[in-house]
C-alpha positions as CSV (number, residue, x, y, z in Angstrom):
1,M,-49.8,80.2,-0.8
2,T,-49.3,82.8,1.9
3,E,-48.8,82.1,5.6
4,K,-52.5,83.2,6.3
5,Q,-53.8,80.7,3.7
6,V,-52.0,77.8,5.3
7,P,-54.6,75.9,7.4
8,S,-53.8,75.8,11.2
9,L,-52.2,72.7,12.5
10,W,-55.0,72.4,15.0
11,H,-57.6,72.0,12.2
12,N,-55.7,68.9,11.1
13,Q,-57.3,65.9,12.8
14,A,-54.4,63.6,12.2
15,F,-52.0,66.2,13.8
16,V,-54.2,66.7,16.8
17,L,-54.2,62.9,17.4
18,Y,-50.4,62.8,16.9
19,F,-50.1,65.6,19.5
20,L,-52.3,63.8,22.0
21,T,-50.5,60.5,21.7
22,L,-47.1,62.2,22.0
23,L,-48.3,64.0,25.1
24,A,-49.6,60.9,26.7
25,S,-46.5,58.8,25.8
26,G,-44.1,61.6,26.9
27,L,-45.8,62.1,30.2
28,S,-45.9,58.3,30.8
29,V,-42.2,58.0,30.1
30,A,-41.4,61.0,32.4
31,F,-43.6,59.5,35.2
32,F,-42.1,56.0,34.8
33,L,-38.5,57.1,34.9
34,F,-39.0,59.3,37.9
35,A,-40.9,56.6,39.8
36,V,-38.5,53.8,39.1
37,N,-35.4,55.8,39.9
38,W,-36.9,57.1,43.2
39,Y,-38.2,53.6,44.1
40,V,-34.6,52.2,43.7
41,V,-33.2,55.0,45.9
42,D,-35.9,55.5,48.4
43,S,-37.7,52.1,48.9
44,L,-35.0,49.6,47.9
45,E,-32.1,51.8,49.2
46,L,-29.9,50.6,46.4
47,E,-28.4,53.8,45.0
48,A,-25.4,52.0,43.6
49,M,-27.7,49.9,41.4
50,L,-29.3,52.9,39.8
51,G,-26.6,52.9,37.0
52,I,-27.7,49.3,36.2
53,V,-31.3,50.5,35.6
54,F,-30.1,53.3,33.4
55,F,-27.9,50.9,31.5
56,A,-30.8,48.4,31.1
57,T,-33.0,51.2,29.6
58,S,-30.4,52.7,27.2
59,V,-28.6,49.7,25.7
60,P,-31.6,47.9,24.1
61,R,-32.8,51.3,22.8
62,L,-29.4,51.9,21.1
63,V,-28.9,48.3,19.9
64,F,-32.3,47.9,18.3
65,M,-32.8,51.5,17.0
66,L,-31.6,50.7,13.5
67,L,-34.0,47.7,13.3
68,G,-36.7,50.1,14.5
69,G,-36.0,52.4,11.6
70,V,-36.3,49.5,9.1
71,I,-39.7,48.5,10.6
72,A,-40.9,52.1,10.5
73,D,-40.2,52.1,6.7
74,R,-42.3,49.0,6.2
75,V,-45.3,49.1,8.7
76,N,-47.9,51.7,9.5
77,R,-46.1,53.8,12.1
78,A,-49.2,54.3,14.3
79,V,-49.4,50.5,14.6
80,I,-45.8,50.4,15.9
81,M,-46.6,53.1,18.4
82,L,-49.8,51.3,19.4
83,I,-48.0,48.0,20.0
84,S,-45.3,49.8,22.1
85,D,-47.8,51.8,24.2
86,F,-50.1,48.9,24.8
87,T,-47.3,46.5,25.8
88,K,-45.9,49.0,28.2
89,A,-49.3,49.5,29.7
90,V,-49.7,45.7,30.3
91,L,-46.2,45.5,31.8
92,L,-47.1,48.2,34.3
93,I,-50.3,46.5,35.3
94,A,-48.1,43.4,36.1
95,L,-45.8,45.7,38.1
96,V,-48.7,47.1,40.1
97,V,-49.8,43.5,41.0
98,L,-46.2,42.7,42.1
99,L,-46.1,45.9,44.2
100,V,-49.4,45.0,45.9
101,F,-47.9,41.6,46.9
102,Q,-44.5,43.1,47.8
103,L,-42.6,41.1,45.2
104,V,-40.7,43.9,43.6
105,N,-36.9,43.8,43.8
106,I,-34.1,45.5,41.8
107,W,-34.1,42.7,39.2
108,V,-37.8,43.1,38.5
109,L,-37.1,46.8,37.7
110,V,-34.0,46.0,35.6
111,I,-36.0,43.5,33.5
112,L,-38.8,46.1,33.2
113,A,-36.3,48.7,32.1
114,L,-34.9,46.4,29.5
115,F,-38.4,45.9,28.0
116,F,-39.1,49.6,28.1
117,G,-35.8,50.4,26.3
118,L,-36.5,47.7,23.7
119,L,-40.0,49.1,23.0
120,D,-38.7,52.6,22.8
121,A,-36.2,51.5,20.1
122,F,-39.3,50.9,17.9
123,F,-41.5,53.7,19.2
124,W,-39.3,56.7,18.6
125,P,-38.2,56.0,15.0
126,A,-41.9,55.5,14.2
127,S,-43.1,58.6,16.0
128,Q,-40.4,60.8,14.4
129,T,-41.5,59.9,10.9
130,V,-45.2,60.4,11.2
131,L,-45.3,64.2,10.5
132,P,-44.2,64.2,6.8
133,G,-47.3,62.1,6.1
134,I,-49.9,64.2,7.9
135,V,-48.7,67.9,7.4
136,S,-47.5,69.9,4.4
137,K,-43.9,70.8,4.0
138,K,-44.8,74.4,4.8
139,Q,-45.9,73.3,8.2
140,L,-43.1,70.8,9.0
141,T,-41.0,73.2,11.1
142,R,-44.0,74.4,13.1
143,A,-45.3,70.8,13.6
144,N,-41.8,69.7,14.8
145,S,-41.7,72.7,17.1
146,V,-45.0,71.7,18.7
147,A,-43.7,68.1,19.1
148,Q,-40.5,69.3,20.6
149,L,-42.3,71.7,22.9
150,T,-44.6,68.9,24.0
151,M,-41.7,66.5,24.8
152,N,-39.8,69.2,26.7
153,A,-42.9,70.2,28.7
154,T,-43.5,66.5,29.7
155,L,-39.9,66.2,30.8
156,I,-40.3,69.2,33.1
157,A,-43.8,68.7,34.3
158,G,-43.7,64.9,34.5
159,P,-41.3,64.5,37.5
160,M,-43.1,67.3,39.5
161,F,-46.5,65.5,39.1
162,A,-45.0,62.1,39.7
163,G,-43.3,63.3,42.9
164,F,-46.7,64.7,44.1
165,L,-48.5,61.5,43.4
166,I,-45.9,59.3,45.1
167,G,-45.7,61.7,48.1
168,F,-49.5,62.0,48.6
169,G,-50.5,58.6,47.2
170,S,-48.4,55.5,46.5
171,Y,-46.2,53.8,43.9
172,E,-49.2,51.5,43.0
173,L,-51.3,54.6,42.2
174,M,-48.4,56.2,40.3
175,F,-47.8,53.1,38.0
176,L,-51.5,52.5,37.6
177,L,-52.0,56.0,36.4
178,V,-49.1,55.6,33.9
179,S,-50.7,52.4,32.7
180,V,-54.0,54.2,32.1
181,M,-52.2,56.9,30.2
182,L,-50.5,54.3,28.0
183,F,-53.8,52.6,27.3
184,A,-55.3,55.9,26.3
185,A,-52.3,56.5,24.0
186,S,-53.0,53.1,22.4
187,V,-56.5,54.1,21.6
188,I,-55.3,57.4,20.1
189,D,-52.7,55.4,18.1
190,W,-55.5,53.2,16.7
191,M,-57.4,56.3,15.6
192,L,-54.3,57.8,14.1
193,K,-53.6,54.6,12.1
194,K,-56.6,55.2,9.9
195,R,-55.4,58.7,8.9
196,L,-51.8,57.8,7.9
197,P,-50.9,57.3,4.2
198,A,-50.0,53.8,3.1
199,I,-46.3,52.9,3.4
200,K,-44.4,52.4,0.2
201,P,-41.2,50.5,1.1
202,A,-38.2,51.5,-1.0
203,E,-37.1,47.9,-1.4
204,A,-40.1,45.6,-1.0
205,G,-39.1,42.0,-0.2
206,D,-35.5,42.8,1.0
207,S,-34.2,41.2,4.2
208,I,-33.8,43.3,7.3
209,W,-30.0,43.3,6.9
210,K,-30.2,44.4,3.3
211,S,-32.6,47.2,4.3
212,I,-30.2,48.4,7.0
213,K,-27.4,48.3,4.5
214,S,-29.3,50.2,1.8
215,G,-30.2,52.8,4.5
216,F,-26.5,53.3,5.2
217,L,-25.8,53.7,1.5
218,Y,-28.6,56.2,1.2
219,V,-27.0,58.3,4.0
220,K,-23.5,57.8,2.5
221,N,-24.7,59.1,-0.9
222,S,-26.2,62.2,0.6
223,P,-23.5,64.8,1.5
224,F,-26.1,66.6,3.7
225,L,-26.9,63.5,5.8
226,T,-23.3,62.3,6.0
227,T,-22.1,65.7,7.2
228,L,-25.0,66.0,9.6
229,M,-24.3,62.6,11.1
230,L,-20.6,63.4,11.7
231,T,-21.5,66.8,13.1
232,S,-24.0,65.2,15.5
233,V,-21.5,62.6,16.7
234,F,-18.8,65.1,17.6
235,L,-21.2,67.6,19.0
236,N,-22.6,65.1,21.4
237,L,-19.2,63.8,22.3
238,L,-18.0,67.3,23.3
239,L,-21.2,68.5,25.0
240,V,-23.3,65.8,26.7
241,G,-20.8,64.4,29.2
242,P,-19.4,67.7,30.5
243,L,-22.9,69.3,30.6
244,V,-25.2,66.6,31.8
245,M,-22.8,64.7,34.0
246,G,-20.9,67.8,35.0
247,L,-23.8,70.1,35.9
248,P,-24.3,68.9,39.5
249,I,-20.5,69.0,40.0
250,Y,-20.4,72.5,38.6
251,A,-23.2,73.6,40.8
252,N,-21.5,72.2,43.9
253,L,-17.8,72.8,43.4
254,V,-17.6,75.7,41.0
255,L,-20.6,77.8,42.2
256,G,-20.4,76.6,45.8
257,G,-24.1,75.8,45.8
258,D,-26.4,73.0,46.9
259,E,-29.2,70.9,45.5
260,L,-31.3,74.1,44.9
261,T,-28.5,75.6,42.8
262,Y,-28.5,72.4,40.7
263,S,-32.3,72.4,40.4
264,Y,-32.2,76.1,39.3
265,L,-29.7,75.3,36.5
266,N,-31.7,72.3,35.4
267,A,-35.0,74.2,35.4
268,T,-33.5,77.1,33.5
269,S,-32.1,74.8,30.8
270,G,-35.5,73.2,30.4
271,A,-37.2,76.6,30.2
272,G,-34.7,77.7,27.6
273,M,-35.5,74.6,25.5
274,L,-39.2,75.4,25.7
275,A,-38.6,79.0,24.7
276,G,-36.4,78.0,21.8
277,A,-39.1,75.5,20.5
278,L,-41.8,78.2,20.9
279,L,-39.6,80.7,19.0
280,V,-39.0,78.3,16.1
281,G,-42.7,77.4,16.0
282,V,-43.8,81.1,15.8
283,L,-41.2,81.9,13.1
284,N,-42.1,78.7,11.2
285,I,-38.7,78.7,9.4
286,Q,-39.0,77.2,5.9
287,R,-35.9,78.5,4.1
288,K,-32.2,78.1,4.9
289,R,-33.0,75.8,7.8
290,G,-29.5,74.4,7.6
291,L,-27.9,77.8,7.9
292,V,-30.1,78.6,10.9
293,S,-28.9,75.3,12.6
294,V,-25.2,75.8,11.7
295,T,-25.3,79.3,13.1
296,G,-27.0,77.9,16.2
297,I,-24.1,75.4,16.6
298,L,-21.6,78.2,16.6
299,L,-23.6,80.2,19.2
300,L,-24.1,77.1,21.3
301,A,-20.3,76.5,21.4
302,L,-19.8,80.2,22.5
303,A,-22.5,79.9,25.2
304,F,-21.0,76.7,26.5
305,L,-17.6,78.3,26.6
306,G,-19.0,81.3,28.5
307,F,-20.7,78.9,30.9
308,G,-17.3,77.4,31.8
309,L,-15.4,80.7,31.8
310,I,-17.6,82.8,34.1
311,P,-18.3,81.0,37.5
312,D,-21.1,83.3,38.6
313,M,-24.6,82.2,39.4
314,L,-26.4,84.9,37.5
315,W,-24.3,84.5,34.4
316,S,-24.5,80.7,34.7
317,L,-28.3,80.9,34.5
318,V,-28.0,83.2,31.5
319,F,-25.7,80.9,29.6
320,I,-27.6,77.7,30.5
321,A,-30.8,79.3,29.3
322,L,-29.1,80.2,26.0
323,I,-27.8,76.7,25.7
324,G,-31.4,75.4,26.1
325,V,-32.7,77.9,23.5
326,L,-30.0,77.1,21.0
327,L,-30.5,73.3,21.3
328,S,-34.1,73.7,20.2
329,I,-33.0,76.2,17.4
330,I,-30.5,73.7,16.1
331,D,-32.6,70.5,16.4
332,I,-36.0,71.5,15.1
333,P,-35.0,73.1,11.8
334,L,-32.6,70.2,11.1
335,I,-35.3,67.5,11.8
336,S,-37.7,69.4,9.5
337,A,-35.0,69.6,6.8
338,I,-34.4,65.9,7.0
339,Q,-38.1,65.1,6.8
340,A,-38.6,67.4,3.9
341,N,-35.5,66.2,1.9
342,T,-35.6,62.4,2.5
343,E,-37.5,59.9,0.4
344,E,-40.5,58.5,2.1
345,G,-39.2,54.9,1.9
346,Y,-36.0,55.8,3.7
347,I,-37.1,58.3,6.4
348,G,-37.5,55.7,9.2
349,R,-34.0,54.4,8.7
350,V,-32.5,57.9,8.3
351,M,-34.0,59.1,11.5
352,S,-33.0,56.0,13.4
353,M,-29.4,56.2,12.1
354,L,-29.1,59.9,13.1
355,S,-30.4,59.0,16.6
356,F,-28.0,56.1,16.7
357,A,-25.1,58.4,15.7
358,A,-26.1,61.0,18.3
359,L,-26.6,58.5,21.1
360,G,-23.7,56.1,20.3
361,L,-20.9,58.2,21.7
362,V,-22.9,59.6,24.7
363,P,-21.5,56.8,27.0
364,V,-18.0,57.6,25.6
365,S,-18.6,61.2,26.5
366,Y,-19.6,60.3,30.0
367,L,-16.5,58.0,30.3
368,L,-14.2,60.6,28.9
369,T,-15.5,63.2,31.3
370,S,-15.0,60.8,34.2
371,L,-11.4,60.1,33.1
372,L,-10.6,63.8,32.9
373,L,-12.0,64.4,36.3
374,A,-10.1,61.5,37.7
375,A,-6.9,62.9,36.1
376,G,-7.4,66.1,38.2
377,L,-9.0,68.5,35.8
378,T,-11.8,70.6,37.2
379,I,-15.2,70.5,35.6
380,D,-15.1,74.1,34.4
381,T,-11.7,73.4,32.7
382,I,-13.3,70.4,30.9
383,M,-16.2,72.6,29.9
384,I,-13.9,75.3,28.6
385,G,-12.0,72.7,26.6
386,G,-15.2,71.3,25.2
387,G,-16.4,74.8,24.3
388,V,-13.1,75.6,22.4
389,L,-13.3,72.3,20.5
390,M,-17.0,72.9,19.7
391,S,-16.2,76.4,18.4
392,L,-13.5,74.9,16.1
393,Q,-16.0,72.3,14.9
394,A,-18.7,74.9,14.3
395,L,-16.3,77.1,12.3
396,V,-15.4,74.1,10.1
397,V,-19.1,73.4,9.5
398,V,-19.9,77.0,8.8
399,G,-16.9,77.3,6.4
400,F,-16.9,74.0,4.6
401,A,-20.1,72.1,5.2
402,R,-22.0,73.7,2.3
403,S,-24.4,70.7,2.1
404,I,-25.8,71.6,5.5
405,R,-25.5,75.3,5.2
406,E,-27.6,75.6,2.1
407,V,-30.3,73.0,2.8
408,D,-33.9,74.2,3.1
């Protein structure tokens, strides 16, 4: 079948419903995080407690993600998404009531963050495994590109709209709107449920623990998945801390800028990710997806190295844009390759394990960056070191990781 004969994704009702629920869920998460964080800083004036809110959101998501993958391999994934979206909507209605009666304190928000993190641990493994059941393998890369484009757009647009609503409205209005969006997402999830194929569990009747164990064995017995997991772990360790935590420090101390400098770097990174997702979607890469991603890792390492080596505003914008583009070029083909090459009964666990591996060392990366800064190293020196180590890792993957390099 030629490219012209492949039906458009937008003629696929199930995909359109998936896109709409992803858009509603993504916007609601972006609105929620912005509103909660700003409420802690602006209304409660408890900036030091913001880390506790982040911790409360991230830990349950990490701890329960493997369980979320098991459930996604046993239950209709749209049902999992529906329960998550609907529960969040109800929780936010309760928060609006507490705000009206001025009963919200930091611990209410911490508890809410815990619940949202827990629900996300089930929502994201389910949402990441829907596409193989509703689009053809020829369309997987393009479909994942649209999904990535949607999520990146919500992360950029969400905080802007949320700030406008809070500034010209109120927190009650903001959280009520998020609740309405989540109720709408629940309705779409219900419609999507009827269009998903029946789940065929790989090991019907096994306990949760046995299912997790068999998922690990499945990954272990796949050279592609094992190498990919190890690559993801070290890539996140070397990149996330110095880049995410170090970006405001770099903007301030290395470039000698202010909050606008930081915002320009952030916005350019996001725009790069959008451009990369759009490029991958237009090209609809179907062959040698592993080679494309491996090449992207090497170029990402070089871009990160350049970002640390050249402390100039214009070049920093160029390199941060390249980093954003390359992150999409790496992620989308790999996700598509995983979905295309993983048995249906294991895909939920595989996706959750890869997410677990990617996220597991992120706190370590933050801690390591903090320790290096405390030891007297400058952030650009840390970035250069990370770029050198990433380059070495990329060369090893290019030279020896045949299982990734040759996967379609």
